Residue frames as a rotation matrix with the C-alpha (Angstrom) as fourth column:
MET 1
0.847 -0.369 0.383 96.57
0.146 0.854 0.499 172.19
-0.511 -0.366 0.778 260.60
LYS 2
0.251 -0.853 -0.459 100.25
-0.762 -0.466 0.450 172.47
-0.597 0.236 -0.766 259.86
LYS 3
0.909 0.066 -0.412 101.41
-0.365 0.605 -0.708 170.61
0.202 0.794 0.574 256.71
PRO 4
0.692 -0.695 0.197 104.26
0.363 0.570 0.738 168.16
-0.625 -0.439 0.646 257.21
ARG 5
0.284 -0.675 -0.681 107.58
-0.600 -0.679 0.423 169.50
-0.748 0.288 -0.598 256.00
PHE 6
-0.750 -0.613 -0.250 108.54
-0.599 0.468 0.650 166.35
-0.281 0.637 -0.718 254.05
GLU 7
0.223 0.922 0.316 105.22
-0.500 0.386 -0.775 165.25
-0.837 0.015 0.547 252.59
LYS 8
-0.577 -0.438 0.689 105.45
0.225 0.726 0.650 162.35
-0.785 0.530 -0.320 250.07
GLU 9
-0.028 0.526 -0.850 104.43
-0.802 -0.519 -0.295 163.24
-0.597 0.673 0.437 246.45
GLU 10
0.028 0.145 0.989 103.03
0.222 0.964 -0.148 160.52
-0.975 0.223 -0.005 244.10
ASP 11
0.807 0.441 -0.393 102.80
-0.239 -0.365 -0.900 162.51
-0.541 0.820 -0.189 240.85
GLY 12
0.057 -0.878 -0.475 106.42
-0.968 -0.166 0.190 161.94
-0.246 0.449 -0.859 239.78
ALA 13
-0.644 -0.267 0.717 106.19
-0.241 0.960 0.141 158.14
-0.726 -0.083 -0.682 240.01
VAL 14
0.344 0.848 0.402 103.04
0.298 0.308 -0.904 158.10
-0.891 0.430 -0.147 237.89
GLY 15
0.710 -0.112 -0.695 104.74
-0.593 -0.629 -0.503 160.20
-0.381 0.769 -0.513 235.19
ILE 16
-0.390 -0.919 -0.050 107.74
-0.848 0.338 0.408 157.87
-0.358 0.201 -0.912 234.98
GLY 17
-0.412 0.313 0.855 105.48
0.132 0.950 -0.284 154.81
-0.901 -0.004 -0.433 234.58
THR 18
0.694 0.713 -0.098 103.58
0.067 -0.199 -0.978 156.49
-0.717 0.672 -0.186 231.76
LEU 19
0.356 -0.658 -0.664 106.86
-0.893 -0.448 -0.034 157.34
-0.275 0.605 -0.747 230.05
ILE 20
-0.628 -0.594 0.503 108.02
-0.473 0.804 0.360 153.74
-0.618 -0.012 -0.786 230.30
VAL 21
0.035 0.748 0.662 104.77
0.387 0.601 -0.699 152.49
-0.921 0.281 -0.269 228.78
PHE 22
0.791 0.269 -0.550 105.02
-0.308 -0.602 -0.737 155.05
-0.529 0.752 -0.393 225.98
ILE 23
-0.108 -0.918 -0.381 108.61
-0.945 -0.025 0.326 154.07
-0.309 0.395 -0.865 225.15
ALA 24
-0.591 -0.065 0.804 107.60
-0.046 0.998 0.047 150.39
-0.805 -0.009 -0.593 225.10
MET 25
0.476 0.845 0.244 104.76
0.293 0.109 -0.950 151.16
-0.829 0.524 -0.196 222.69
VAL 26
0.601 -0.336 -0.725 107.13
-0.722 -0.617 -0.313 153.07
-0.342 0.712 -0.613 220.41
LEU 27
-0.504 -0.849 0.156 109.58
-0.728 0.515 0.453 150.16
-0.465 0.115 -0.878 220.41
VAL 28
-0.283 0.495 0.821 106.81
0.286 0.861 -0.421 147.64
-0.915 0.116 -0.385 219.63
ALA 29
0.759 0.605 -0.241 105.53
-0.004 -0.367 -0.930 149.85
-0.651 0.707 -0.276 216.81
ALA 30
0.221 -0.767 -0.602 109.06
-0.924 -0.362 0.122 150.20
-0.312 0.529 -0.789 215.37
ILE 31
-0.681 -0.459 0.571 109.61
-0.339 0.888 0.310 146.44
-0.649 0.017 -0.760 215.45
ALA 32
0.115 0.824 0.555 106.22
0.411 0.470 -0.781 145.81
-0.905 0.318 -0.284 213.85
ALA 33
0.750 0.130 -0.648 106.99
-0.425 -0.656 -0.623 148.38
-0.506 0.743 -0.437 211.13
ALA 34
-0.259 -0.934 -0.248 110.35
-0.890 0.131 0.436 146.73
-0.375 0.333 -0.865 210.42
VAL 35
-0.577 0.122 0.808 108.70
0.106 0.992 -0.074 143.32
-0.810 0.043 -0.585 210.13
LEU 36
0.518 0.851 0.090 106.05
0.270 -0.063 -0.961 144.70
-0.812 0.522 -0.263 207.78
ILE 37
0.489 -0.412 -0.768 108.66
-0.773 -0.613 -0.163 146.39
-0.404 0.674 -0.619 205.60
ASN 38
-0.615 -0.770 0.172 110.75
-0.633 0.612 0.474 143.23
-0.470 0.182 -0.864 205.36
THR 39
-0.317 0.584 0.747 107.66
0.338 0.806 -0.486 141.12
-0.886 0.099 -0.453 204.64
SER 40
0.707 0.625 -0.332 106.38
-0.038 -0.435 -0.900 143.51
-0.706 0.649 -0.283 201.98
GLY 41
0.085 -0.763 -0.640 109.81
-0.930 -0.291 0.224 143.53
-0.357 0.577 -0.735 200.31
ALA 42
-0.768 -0.351 0.536 109.93
-0.234 0.933 0.275 139.74
-0.596 0.085 -0.798 200.25
LEU 43
0.076 0.889 0.452 106.38
0.438 0.377 -0.816 139.58
-0.896 0.259 -0.361 198.87
GLN 44
0.630 0.108 -0.769 107.23
-0.505 -0.695 -0.512 142.14
-0.590 0.711 -0.383 196.20
ASP 45
-0.421 -0.860 -0.289 110.27
-0.837 0.245 0.490 140.14
-0.351 0.448 -0.822 195.07
ARG 46
-0.689 0.209 0.694 108.22
0.183 0.977 -0.112 136.95
-0.701 0.049 -0.711 194.97
ALA 47
0.419 0.904 -0.086 105.41
0.197 -0.183 -0.963 138.68
-0.887 0.386 -0.254 193.07
GLN 48
0.334 -0.378 -0.864 107.87
-0.834 -0.546 -0.083 140.00
-0.440 0.748 -0.497 190.48
GLN 49
-0.753 -0.645 0.129 109.41
-0.538 0.717 0.443 136.56
-0.379 0.264 -0.887 190.06
THR 50
-0.355 0.707 0.611 106.00
0.408 0.706 -0.579 134.91
-0.841 0.044 -0.539 189.75
GLY 51
0.580 0.591 -0.560 104.92
-0.180 -0.578 -0.796 137.55
-0.794 0.562 -0.229 187.24
ALA 52
-0.110 -0.717 -0.688 108.04
-0.938 -0.154 0.311 137.02
-0.329 0.680 -0.656 185.15
GLU 53
-0.867 -0.192 0.460 107.51
-0.118 0.976 0.184 133.23
-0.484 0.105 -0.869 185.19
ALA 54
0.038 0.964 0.264 103.85
0.393 0.228 -0.891 133.62
-0.919 0.138 -0.370 184.28
THR 55
0.506 0.089 -0.858 104.74
-0.602 -0.676 -0.425 135.96
-0.618 0.731 -0.289 181.43
SER 56
-0.562 -0.787 -0.255 107.33
-0.772 0.388 0.504 133.46
-0.298 0.480 -0.825 180.21
ASP 57
-0.649 0.377 0.661 104.77
0.243 0.926 -0.290 130.65
-0.721 -0.028 -0.692 180.35
VAL 58
0.387 0.920 -0.065 102.24
0.290 -0.189 -0.938 132.65
-0.875 0.344 -0.340 178.40
SER 59
0.874 0.004 -0.486 104.41
-0.375 -0.631 -0.679 134.47
-0.310 0.776 -0.550 175.89
GLY 60
-0.041 -0.997 -0.069 107.69
-0.873 0.003 0.487 132.56
-0.486 0.080 -0.871 175.85
GLY 61
-0.414 -0.286 0.864 108.84
-0.056 0.956 0.289 129.66
-0.908 0.071 -0.412 173.76
ILE 62
-0.998 -0.040 -0.045 107.55
-0.051 0.197 0.979 128.05
-0.030 0.980 -0.199 170.59
LYS 63
-0.089 0.995 0.053 104.03
-0.498 0.002 -0.867 128.22
-0.862 -0.104 0.495 169.21
VAL 64
-0.767 -0.068 0.638 102.78
0.403 0.722 0.562 125.62
-0.499 0.688 -0.527 166.74
GLN 65
-0.548 0.542 -0.637 100.82
-0.653 -0.753 -0.079 127.23
-0.522 0.373 0.767 163.93
HIS 66
0.485 0.683 -0.546 99.89
-0.874 0.347 -0.341 124.22
-0.043 0.643 0.765 161.85
ILE 67
-0.472 -0.589 0.656 100.49
-0.468 0.798 0.380 120.45
-0.747 -0.128 -0.652 161.53
GLU 68
0.556 0.627 -0.546 99.92
-0.813 0.272 -0.515 118.36
-0.175 0.730 0.661 158.41
GLY 69
-0.120 -0.561 0.819 100.87
-0.287 0.809 0.512 114.89
-0.950 -0.174 -0.258 157.21
PHE 70
-0.354 -0.073 -0.932 101.58
-0.935 0.022 0.353 113.17
-0.005 0.997 -0.076 153.91
VAL 71
0.378 0.583 0.719 99.37
-0.465 0.791 -0.397 110.21
-0.800 -0.184 0.571 152.96
ASN 72
-0.677 -0.716 -0.171 101.15
-0.541 0.327 0.775 107.58
-0.499 0.617 -0.609 150.88
GLY 73
-0.477 0.477 -0.739 99.66
-0.716 0.276 0.641 105.16
0.509 0.835 0.210 148.35
SER 74
-0.671 0.201 -0.714 98.82
0.390 0.915 -0.108 102.66
0.631 -0.351 -0.692 151.11
GLY 75
0.333 0.873 0.355 96.66
0.135 -0.417 0.899 105.21
0.933 -0.252 -0.257 152.93
SER 76
0.533 -0.229 -0.814 99.04
0.845 0.112 0.522 105.93
-0.029 -0.967 0.253 155.83
VAL 77
0.950 -0.251 0.185 100.69
-0.250 -0.968 -0.027 109.13
0.186 -0.021 -0.982 157.06
THR 78
0.598 -0.788 -0.143 104.43
0.768 0.615 -0.178 108.71
0.228 -0.003 0.974 156.58
ASP 79
-0.561 -0.807 0.183 105.72
0.730 -0.587 -0.349 112.27
0.390 -0.062 0.919 156.99
PHE 80
0.443 0.640 -0.628 104.82
0.844 -0.534 0.052 115.32
-0.302 -0.553 -0.776 159.09
ARG 81
-0.412 -0.500 0.762 105.23
0.536 -0.809 -0.242 119.02
0.737 0.309 0.601 158.47
VAL 82
0.340 0.433 -0.835 105.01
0.935 -0.248 0.253 121.16
-0.098 -0.867 -0.489 161.61
TYR 83
0.051 -0.259 0.965 104.99
0.441 -0.861 -0.254 124.96
0.896 0.439 0.070 161.20
ILE 84
0.330 -0.031 -0.944 106.45
0.940 -0.087 0.331 126.80
-0.093 -0.996 0.000 164.20
ALA 85
0.157 -0.320 0.934 107.21
0.154 -0.926 -0.344 130.37
0.975 0.198 -0.096 165.24
LEU 86
-0.725 -0.470 -0.503 108.11
0.580 -0.023 -0.814 132.16
0.371 -0.882 0.289 168.48
HIS 87
0.452 0.813 -0.366 105.78
0.884 -0.356 0.301 133.75
0.115 -0.460 -0.880 170.99
ALA 88
0.570 -0.189 0.800 106.22
0.021 -0.969 -0.244 137.48
0.822 0.156 -0.548 171.51
GLY 89
0.664 -0.369 0.650 109.10
-0.740 -0.447 0.502 138.32
0.106 -0.815 -0.570 173.80
THR 90
0.838 -0.371 0.400 111.03
0.198 0.890 0.411 135.11
-0.508 -0.265 0.820 173.17
ASP 91
0.089 -0.896 -0.434 114.73
-0.690 -0.370 0.622 135.29
-0.718 0.244 -0.652 172.31
GLY 92
0.310 -0.044 -0.950 115.97
-0.899 0.312 -0.308 133.58
0.310 0.949 0.057 169.18
ILE 93
0.531 -0.070 0.844 116.44
-0.406 0.854 0.326 129.82
-0.744 -0.516 0.425 169.28
ASP 94
-0.414 -0.712 -0.567 119.20
-0.903 0.242 0.355 127.89
-0.115 0.659 -0.743 167.52
ILE 95
0.614 0.759 -0.218 117.26
-0.785 0.616 -0.067 125.01
0.084 0.212 0.974 165.95
MET 96
0.300 -0.564 -0.769 120.36
-0.249 0.733 -0.634 122.84
0.921 0.381 0.079 165.58
ASP 97
-0.616 -0.762 -0.199 121.79
0.037 0.224 -0.974 123.19
0.787 -0.607 -0.109 169.08
GLU 98
-0.879 0.218 0.423 118.86
-0.476 -0.403 -0.782 124.14
0.000 -0.889 0.458 171.34
LEU 99
0.014 0.999 -0.039 115.78
-0.997 0.011 -0.076 122.26
-0.076 0.040 0.996 170.13
ALA 100
-0.992 -0.123 -0.012 114.74
-0.123 0.988 0.091 118.64
0.001 0.092 -0.996 170.70
ILE 101
-0.172 0.976 -0.134 111.32
-0.925 -0.114 0.362 117.10
0.338 0.186 0.922 170.00
HIS 102
-0.885 0.058 0.463 109.62
-0.175 0.878 -0.445 114.29
-0.432 -0.474 -0.767 171.90
MET 103
-0.409 0.738 -0.537 106.94
-0.811 -0.025 0.584 112.49
0.418 0.675 0.609 169.90
GLY 104
-0.788 0.269 0.554 104.27
-0.143 0.795 -0.589 110.14
-0.599 -0.544 -0.588 171.23
TRP 105
-0.474 0.625 -0.620 101.55
-0.850 -0.141 0.508 108.40
0.230 0.768 0.598 169.23
TYR 106
-0.280 0.471 0.837 98.81
-0.139 0.842 -0.521 105.79
-0.950 -0.262 -0.170 169.05
ASP 107
-0.825 -0.040 -0.564 98.58
-0.566 0.051 0.823 104.16
-0.005 0.998 -0.065 165.63
ASN 108
-0.059 0.926 0.372 94.96
-0.681 0.235 -0.694 103.14
-0.730 -0.295 0.616 165.07
GLU 109
-0.808 -0.313 -0.499 95.63
-0.582 0.558 0.592 99.95
0.093 0.769 -0.633 163.11
ALA 110
0.082 0.879 -0.470 92.99
-0.694 0.388 0.606 97.39
0.715 0.277 0.642 162.21
THR 111
0.015 -0.151 -0.988 94.55
0.383 0.914 -0.133 94.94
0.923 -0.377 0.072 164.65
GLY 112
0.679 0.252 -0.690 94.40
0.733 -0.180 0.656 97.47
0.041 -0.951 -0.307 167.49
ALA 113
0.908 -0.305 0.286 96.12
-0.279 -0.952 -0.129 100.67
0.311 0.037 -0.950 168.57
VAL 114
0.412 -0.867 -0.279 99.91
0.866 0.468 -0.174 100.54
0.282 -0.170 0.944 168.76
GLY 115
0.998 -0.034 -0.047 101.59
-0.012 -0.916 0.401 103.16
-0.056 -0.400 -0.915 170.93
GLY 116
0.299 -0.954 0.033 105.11
0.930 0.284 -0.233 104.43
0.213 0.100 0.972 170.82
THR 117
0.896 -0.118 -0.427 107.43
0.046 -0.934 0.354 107.31
-0.441 -0.337 -0.832 171.67
ALA 118
0.326 -0.852 0.410 110.59
0.917 0.181 -0.355 108.76
0.228 0.492 0.840 170.17
ASP 119
0.484 -0.309 -0.819 113.02
0.235 -0.856 0.461 111.55
-0.843 -0.415 -0.341 170.98
LEU 120
0.677 -0.136 0.723 113.96
0.729 -0.011 -0.685 113.45
0.101 0.991 0.091 167.86
VAL 121
0.101 -0.691 -0.716 117.03
0.330 -0.656 0.679 115.56
-0.939 -0.305 0.161 167.18
GLU 122
0.672 0.119 -0.731 117.89
-0.516 -0.633 -0.577 117.88
-0.532 0.765 -0.364 164.33
ALA 123
0.974 -0.184 0.132 119.46
0.226 0.763 -0.606 116.03
0.010 0.620 0.785 161.40
ASN 124
0.493 -0.834 0.247 122.67
-0.215 -0.391 -0.895 118.05
0.843 0.388 -0.373 161.42
ASN 125
0.356 -0.340 0.870 123.36
-0.934 -0.098 0.344 116.92
-0.032 -0.935 -0.353 164.99
SER 126
0.831 -0.030 0.556 124.00
-0.053 0.990 0.134 113.35
-0.554 -0.141 0.821 163.86
ALA 127
-0.219 -0.974 -0.058 127.36
-0.340 0.021 0.940 112.12
-0.915 0.225 -0.335 162.62
ALA 128
0.005 0.178 -0.984 127.60
-0.998 -0.065 -0.017 111.56
-0.067 0.982 0.178 158.88
GLY 129
-0.366 -0.134 -0.921 126.54
-0.540 0.837 0.093 108.05
0.758 0.531 -0.378 157.89
VAL 130
-0.982 0.038 0.186 125.07
-0.147 0.470 -0.870 107.17
-0.121 -0.882 -0.456 161.29
LEU 131
-0.369 0.902 -0.225 121.72
-0.177 0.170 0.970 105.38
0.913 0.397 0.097 161.06
ASN 132
-0.087 0.447 -0.890 119.30
0.765 0.603 0.228 104.23
0.638 -0.661 -0.394 163.76
VAL 133
-0.847 -0.077 -0.526 118.62
0.427 -0.688 -0.586 107.71
-0.317 -0.721 0.616 165.09
ASN 134
0.218 0.969 0.119 115.39
0.942 -0.176 -0.287 109.69
-0.257 0.174 -0.951 165.14
LEU 135
-0.789 -0.614 -0.020 115.77
0.558 -0.730 0.394 112.80
-0.257 0.300 0.919 163.02
PHE 136
0.605 0.796 0.022 113.90
0.647 -0.475 -0.596 115.89
-0.464 0.375 -0.803 161.99
TRP 137
-0.591 -0.765 0.256 115.10
0.797 -0.506 0.329 118.60
-0.122 0.399 0.909 159.70
ALA 138
0.162 0.604 -0.780 114.09
0.527 -0.721 -0.449 122.24
-0.834 -0.338 -0.436 159.60
GLU 139
-0.495 -0.226 0.839 113.40
0.852 -0.315 0.418 124.59
0.170 0.922 0.349 156.72
ALA 140
-0.580 0.266 -0.770 112.64
0.214 -0.862 -0.459 128.30
-0.786 -0.431 0.443 156.91
ILE 141
-0.135 0.585 0.800 109.65
0.990 0.047 0.132 129.46
0.040 0.810 -0.585 154.91
VAL 142
0.820 0.225 0.526 109.75
0.220 -0.973 0.073 133.03
0.528 0.056 -0.847 156.29
ASP 143
0.304 -0.821 -0.483 113.21
0.907 0.095 0.410 134.41
-0.291 -0.563 0.774 157.12
PRO 144
0.903 0.209 0.375 113.21
0.363 -0.838 -0.408 138.19
0.229 0.505 -0.832 156.56
HIS 145
0.759 -0.642 0.103 116.47
-0.614 -0.655 0.441 138.85
-0.216 -0.398 -0.892 158.44
GLY 146
0.403 -0.610 -0.683 118.38
-0.468 0.504 -0.726 135.84
0.787 0.612 -0.083 157.17
SER 147
0.032 -0.402 0.915 118.89
-0.996 0.059 0.060 134.57
-0.078 -0.914 -0.398 160.74
PHE 148
0.663 0.244 0.708 117.93
-0.281 0.958 -0.067 131.00
-0.694 -0.154 0.703 159.84
ALA 149
0.945 -0.325 -0.034 119.94
0.057 0.266 -0.962 130.98
0.322 0.908 0.270 156.62
ASN 150
0.262 -0.911 0.318 123.02
-0.597 -0.412 -0.689 132.25
0.758 -0.009 -0.652 158.44
SER 151
-0.714 -0.592 0.374 122.89
-0.620 0.285 -0.731 130.33
0.327 -0.754 -0.571 161.74
GLN 152
-0.447 0.642 -0.623 119.70
0.343 0.766 0.543 128.21
0.826 0.030 -0.563 161.84
SER 153
-0.933 0.142 -0.330 118.27
0.261 -0.363 -0.894 130.66
-0.247 -0.921 0.302 164.37
LEU 154
-0.137 0.961 0.242 114.49
0.846 -0.014 0.534 131.05
0.516 0.278 -0.810 164.66
ASP 155
-0.967 -0.215 -0.135 113.79
0.254 -0.835 -0.489 134.72
-0.008 -0.507 0.862 165.44
GLN 156
-0.517 0.803 -0.297 110.66
0.042 -0.322 -0.946 136.75
-0.855 -0.501 0.133 166.15
ASP 157
0.035 0.545 -0.837 109.80
-0.788 -0.501 -0.359 137.33
-0.615 0.672 0.412 162.46
SER 158
-0.700 -0.412 -0.584 110.60
-0.697 0.574 0.430 133.86
0.158 0.708 -0.689 161.12
ILE 159
0.521 0.765 0.379 108.44
-0.764 0.616 -0.192 130.81
-0.380 -0.189 0.905 160.44
VAL 160
-0.611 -0.768 -0.192 110.11
-0.791 0.578 0.203 127.40
-0.045 0.275 -0.960 160.21
VAL 161
0.617 0.737 -0.276 108.65
-0.743 0.661 0.106 124.11
0.260 0.140 0.955 159.07
ILE 162
-0.325 -0.642 0.694 109.84
-0.804 0.574 0.154 120.97
-0.497 -0.508 -0.703 160.86
HIS 163
0.226 0.321 -0.920 109.92
-0.799 0.601 0.013 117.83
0.557 0.732 0.393 158.71
ILE 164
-0.257 -0.223 0.940 109.50
-0.781 0.621 -0.067 114.52
-0.569 -0.751 -0.334 160.55
SER 165
-0.182 0.109 -0.977 109.75
-0.791 0.574 0.211 111.16
0.584 0.812 -0.018 158.78
CYS 166
0.665 0.480 0.572 108.01
-0.721 0.611 0.325 108.09
-0.194 -0.629 0.753 160.21
TRP 167
0.811 -0.432 -0.396 110.58
0.113 0.779 -0.617 105.97
0.574 0.455 0.680 158.34
GLU 168
-0.194 -0.912 0.360 113.40
-0.307 -0.292 -0.906 107.63
0.932 -0.287 -0.223 160.29
ILE 169
0.075 0.280 0.957 111.52
-0.994 -0.058 0.095 106.95
0.082 -0.958 0.274 163.53
LEU 170
0.933 0.359 -0.017 111.30
-0.358 0.933 0.037 103.27
0.029 -0.028 0.999 162.65
GLN 171
0.361 -0.874 -0.325 115.09
-0.077 0.319 -0.945 103.05
0.929 0.366 0.048 162.32
ALA 172
-0.299 -0.478 0.826 115.49
-0.830 -0.298 -0.473 103.62
0.472 -0.827 -0.307 166.08
PRO 173
-0.571 0.050 -0.820 115.55
0.158 0.986 -0.050 100.31
0.806 -0.158 -0.570 168.00
ALA 174
-0.953 0.149 -0.263 114.10
0.254 -0.076 -0.964 101.97
-0.164 -0.986 0.035 171.12
SER 175
-0.595 0.769 -0.236 110.94
-0.757 -0.634 -0.157 103.20
-0.270 0.085 0.959 169.41
ALA 176
-0.193 0.630 0.752 107.79
0.061 0.773 -0.632 101.11
-0.979 -0.077 -0.188 168.99
THR 177
-0.846 -0.101 0.524 106.86
0.498 0.202 0.843 100.07
-0.191 0.974 -0.121 165.46
LEU 178
-0.567 0.675 -0.472 104.31
-0.607 -0.730 -0.314 102.09
-0.556 0.109 0.824 163.54
GLY 179
0.464 0.748 0.475 103.05
-0.197 0.610 -0.768 98.98
-0.864 0.263 0.430 161.78
ALA 180
-0.041 -0.500 0.865 103.92
0.689 0.613 0.387 97.23
-0.724 0.612 0.320 158.53
ASP 181
0.609 0.356 0.709 102.75
0.781 -0.426 -0.457 100.20
0.139 0.832 -0.537 156.48
LEU 182
-0.416 -0.902 -0.112 105.45
0.904 -0.397 -0.160 102.41
0.100 -0.168 0.981 158.01
GLY 183
-0.746 0.186 0.639 102.99
-0.058 -0.975 0.215 105.14
0.663 0.123 0.738 158.88
LEU 184
-0.844 0.536 0.009 100.09
-0.052 -0.065 -0.997 106.25
-0.533 -0.842 0.083 161.03
ASP 185
-0.687 0.647 0.330 96.61
0.684 0.423 0.594 105.16
0.245 0.634 -0.734 159.97
GLN 186
-0.277 0.708 0.650 93.32
-0.035 -0.683 0.729 107.04
0.960 0.179 0.214 159.90
SER 187
0.696 0.669 0.262 92.00
-0.177 -0.194 0.965 108.30
0.696 -0.718 -0.017 163.28
SER 188
0.135 -0.730 -0.670 95.41
0.894 0.382 -0.236 107.91
0.428 -0.567 0.704 164.94
ASP 189
0.871 0.135 0.472 96.57
-0.039 -0.940 0.340 110.57
0.489 -0.315 -0.814 167.37
GLY 190
0.197 -0.844 -0.500 99.54
0.940 0.307 -0.148 111.71
0.279 -0.441 0.853 169.39
ASN 191
0.971 0.064 -0.229 101.48
0.142 -0.929 0.342 114.74
-0.191 -0.365 -0.911 170.59
LEU 192
0.258 -0.909 0.328 104.67
0.619 -0.105 -0.778 116.65
0.742 0.404 0.536 169.97
LYS 193
0.868 -0.068 -0.491 106.68
0.403 -0.480 0.779 118.18
-0.289 -0.874 -0.390 172.82
PHE 194
0.502 -0.692 0.519 109.20
0.282 -0.437 -0.854 120.87
0.818 0.575 -0.024 171.87
ILE 195
0.767 -0.334 -0.548 112.02
0.586 0.015 0.810 121.06
-0.263 -0.942 0.207 174.42
ILE 196
0.679 -0.535 0.502 114.40
-0.030 -0.704 -0.709 124.04
0.733 0.467 -0.495 174.42
SER 197
0.198 -0.695 -0.691 117.74
0.818 0.506 -0.274 123.55
0.540 -0.511 0.669 176.14
SER 198
-0.607 -0.456 0.651 117.95
0.120 -0.862 -0.492 127.20
0.785 -0.221 0.578 177.24
GLY 199
-0.913 0.190 -0.360 115.30
0.391 0.163 -0.906 126.48
-0.114 -0.968 -0.224 179.91
MET 200
-0.670 0.741 -0.056 112.17
-0.725 -0.636 0.266 127.93
0.161 0.218 0.962 178.31
THR 201
-0.168 0.721 0.672 108.86
-0.557 0.493 -0.668 126.29
-0.813 -0.486 0.319 179.06
PRO 202
-0.913 -0.153 0.379 108.34
0.179 0.684 0.707 123.25
-0.367 0.713 -0.597 176.76
THR 203
-0.339 0.813 -0.473 105.51
-0.907 -0.415 -0.065 123.46
-0.249 0.407 0.879 174.23
ILE 204
-0.782 0.176 0.598 103.17
0.160 0.984 -0.080 120.45
-0.602 0.033 -0.798 173.94
GLU 205
-0.336 0.660 -0.672 100.89
-0.905 -0.425 0.035 120.19
-0.262 0.620 0.740 170.89
GLY 206
-0.285 0.331 0.899 98.50
0.031 0.941 -0.337 117.32
-0.958 -0.068 -0.279 170.30
PHE 207
-0.616 0.142 -0.775 97.43
-0.782 -0.221 0.582 116.12
-0.089 0.965 0.247 166.87
ASN 208
-0.013 0.682 0.732 94.56
-0.101 0.727 -0.679 114.02
-0.995 -0.082 0.059 165.52
ILE 209
-0.945 -0.311 -0.105 94.74
-0.157 0.148 0.976 112.38
-0.289 0.939 -0.189 162.10
PRO 210
-0.283 0.911 -0.300 91.51
-0.953 -0.302 -0.017 112.58
-0.106 0.281 0.954 160.10
GLY 211
-0.091 0.363 0.928 89.22
-0.300 0.878 -0.373 109.56
-0.950 -0.312 0.029 159.87
SER 212
0.669 0.252 0.699 89.29
0.553 0.460 -0.695 109.65
-0.497 0.851 0.168 156.09
PHE 213
-0.332 -0.864 -0.377 91.88
0.145 -0.442 0.885 110.59
-0.932 0.239 0.272 153.47
PRO 214
0.248 0.343 -0.906 91.61
-0.811 -0.437 -0.388 111.98
-0.529 0.831 0.169 149.94
ALA 215
0.929 0.194 0.315 91.49
-0.025 0.882 -0.470 109.24
-0.369 0.429 0.825 147.31
GLY 216
0.757 -0.651 0.059 94.75
0.100 0.027 -0.995 110.36
0.646 0.759 0.085 145.75
GLY 217
0.301 -0.651 -0.697 96.63
0.954 0.209 0.217 110.78
0.004 -0.730 0.684 149.01
GLY 218
-0.013 -0.409 0.913 98.89
0.365 -0.852 -0.376 113.79
0.931 0.328 0.160 149.45
TRP 219
-0.910 -0.415 0.008 99.11
0.179 -0.410 -0.894 116.32
0.375 -0.812 0.447 152.28
VAL 220
0.175 0.981 -0.082 96.24
0.496 -0.016 0.868 116.48
0.851 -0.193 -0.489 154.80
GLU 221
-0.267 -0.213 0.940 95.70
-0.532 -0.781 -0.328 118.81
0.804 -0.587 0.095 157.73
PHE 222
-0.542 0.077 -0.837 95.73
0.662 0.653 -0.369 117.48
0.518 -0.754 -0.405 161.29
TYR 223
0.056 0.605 0.794 93.42
-0.304 -0.747 0.591 118.88
0.951 -0.275 0.142 163.94
């Protein structure tokens, strides 16, 4: 049988369809790869930011080493001493210009617990002769580089003691009274929040005053 001169061939059409499908698959794969790369980059940036924030939370800011209070002749705590240092990796802090302290307490008086709060600022921040402000003052007990002596800066190797007077707190009209004895009684409690203006994570430290005091008064350790 004689073959037609112009016989129709199907193989070329099949090859073009396969090529189109292949090109489409390559394009889809390229788009998917681009999306994955962009997503992984965004996730990496977010992970680095989260890691930095977590590191700052764990190692940044102030750490409270010890809190103690002075018991007066009436058997009340009238003054605090708070020993602070910096966590590893924290930049130096100017105590005068960068640190504020928020104090909250419950005074366990015989007539019932009396609560109060006060925002404290460093004594040198107040104008001379101005009363009715809540003050603390700082003193370096370890200052190997002279940073505190020169600029009131708390650095990595320094230890500073913060002095807080309940009498000064009572001078502020906005703060609740600590009672007629001008101090906190046995088994009272509260907390200190150290706020740093440079944006570091605040440090909150609770304290509990012992249920009994030495007969002669003096300095006692909080827990």
